[in-house]
PAMAR-35211 format. One record per residue (C-alpha): residue in one letter; x, y, z. Coordinates in steps of 0.25 Angstrom, whole numbers, plus 2048, in hexadecimal, padded with zeros to 3 digits. Example, Ala and Ser with C-alpha at 12.3 -4.5 7.8 and 13.67 -1.06 7.14 Angstrom:
residues 2
<'A',<831,7EE,81F>>
<'S',<837,7FC,81D>>
***
This chain:
residues 120
<'M',<BC9,357,6CD>>
<'A',<BBB,356,6D9>>
<'Q',<BC3,34C,6E0>>
<'H',<BCF,355,6E3>>
<'D',<BC6,361,6E7>>
<'L',<BC8,369,6D8>>
<'S',<BBD,36F,6CF>>
<'E',<BBF,374,6C0>>
<'D',<BC2,382,6C5>>
<'D',<BCE,37D,6CE>>
<'Y',<BD4,379,6C0>>
<'L',<BD1,385,6B8>>
<'H',<BD6,390,6C2>>
<'V',<BE5,388,6C3>>
<'G',<BE9,392,6BC>>
<'N',<BE3,39D,6C5>>
<'R',<BE4,398,6D1>>
<'D',<BE5,3A6,6D9>>
<'G',<BD8,3AC,6D3>>
<'Y',<BD0,3A0,6D5>>
<'G',<BC9,39E,6E3>>
<'G',<BC9,38E,6E2>>
<'Y',<BD6,38B,6E6>>
<'S',<BDB,38B,6F4>>
<'Q',<BE8,392,6F9>>
<'A',<BF0,384,6F9>>
<'E',<BEA,380,6EC>>
<'R',<BF0,390,6E6>>
<'D',<BFD,38E,6EC>>
<'A',<BFE,37F,6E4>>
<'L',<BFB,385,6D6>>
<'E',<C04,391,6D9>>
<'Y',<C0E,386,6DD>>
<'C',<C0C,37E,6D0>>
<'E',<C0C,38B,6C6>>
<'R',<C18,390,6CC>>
<'F',<C20,381,6CC>>
<'A',<C1C,382,6BF>>
<'T',<C1F,38E,6B9>>
<'D',<C28,396,6C4>>
<'H',<C2F,38B,6CF>>
<'M',<C38,394,6D3>>
<'S',<C2E,39D,6D6>>
<'I',<C28,392,6E3>>
<'D',<C2C,398,6EF>>
<'Q',<C2C,394,6FD>>
<'A',<C1F,39C,701>>
<'L',<C18,392,6F7>>
<'I',<C1E,386,6FB>>
<'D',<C1B,389,70A>>
<'R',<C0D,38B,706>>
<'M',<C0D,37E,6FD>>
<'V',<C12,376,709>>
<'E',<C08,37D,712>>
<'Y',<BFD,379,70A>>
<'F',<C00,36C,703>>
<'G',<C0D,367,70C>>
<'D',<C1B,362,708>>
<'E',<C15,353,703>>
<'V',<C0A,35B,6F9>>
<'L',<C14,365,6F5>>
<'V',<C1E,35B,6EF>>
<'D',<C15,354,6E8>>
<'M',<C0E,361,6E2>>
<'T',<C1D,365,6DF>>
<'L',<C20,358,6D9>>
<'S',<C12,356,6D1>>
<'I',<C13,366,6CC>>
<'G',<C22,362,6C7>>
<'C',<C1D,355,6BF>>
<'W',<C13,35B,6B8>>
<'I',<C1B,368,6B3>>
<'A',<C27,35C,6AF>>
<'F',<C1A,355,6A8>>
<'G',<C16,360,69F>>
<'R',<C24,365,69C>>
<'L',<C27,357,699>>
<'N',<C1A,358,68E>>
<'Q',<C1F,364,68A>>
<'V',<C2D,35F,686>>
<'M',<C28,353,680>>
<'D',<C1E,35A,679>>
<'V',<C15,350,67E>>
<'S',<C08,359,67B>>
<'V',<C0A,35A,66C>>
<'S',<C10,34C,66A>>
<'C',<C05,345,670>>
<'P',<BF8,349,66F>>
<'L',<BEF,342,677>>
<'R',<BDF,342,673>>
<'M',<BD7,33F,67C>>
<'K',<BCB,334,67A>>
<'S',<BBD,336,67F>>
<'P',<BB9,32A,689>>
<'E',<BB0,326,680>>
<'E',<BBB,326,674>>
<'A',<BC4,31D,67D>>
<'A',<BB9,313,681>>
<'Q',<BB5,312,672>>
<'Q',<BC2,311,66F>>
<'E',<BC3,305,679>>
<'D',<BB6,2FE,678>>
<'A',<BBC,2FD,668>>
<'S',<BC8,2F6,66D>>
<'G',<BBF,2EA,672>>
<'D',<BCA,2E6,67D>>
<'G',<BC2,2EA,688>>
<'K',<BCD,2EF,691>>
<'G',<BC8,2FE,690>>
<'D',<BCE,308,694>>
<'I',<BCE,30E,6A1>>
<'L',<BD2,31D,69D>>
<'A',<BC8,31D,692>>
<'M',<BBD,319,69B>>
<'R',<BBF,321,6A5>>
<'S',<BC4,32D,69E>>
<'A',<BCA,331,690>>
<'R',<BD5,32A,689>>
<'F',<BE2,32F,682>>
<'V',<BE5,32C,674>>
***
């Protein structure tokens, strides 16, 4: 997060974009664009598009729009396929994953286990 100049508070206040002083007007408009795209895409008007283009340019707005659409589609796919219920994930701690790798004795290791956690 820090490499992108984001704080934990920035994430915690996404649902309260207008009441949080940590966002620029461009960031508030981007959050509004995301919300409207997801919940009421027909309400996106030319005024919002014009502001978005002014802040971010045409190319970034197209990239942002494609990203939002992909994430919405991915969420809907998970809902339709009931992924969250039919494929529950349990995360191992990095220590548990490393112990399992040590027990295998193949010496290959698992980069995900070494750096973070591992899904089982």
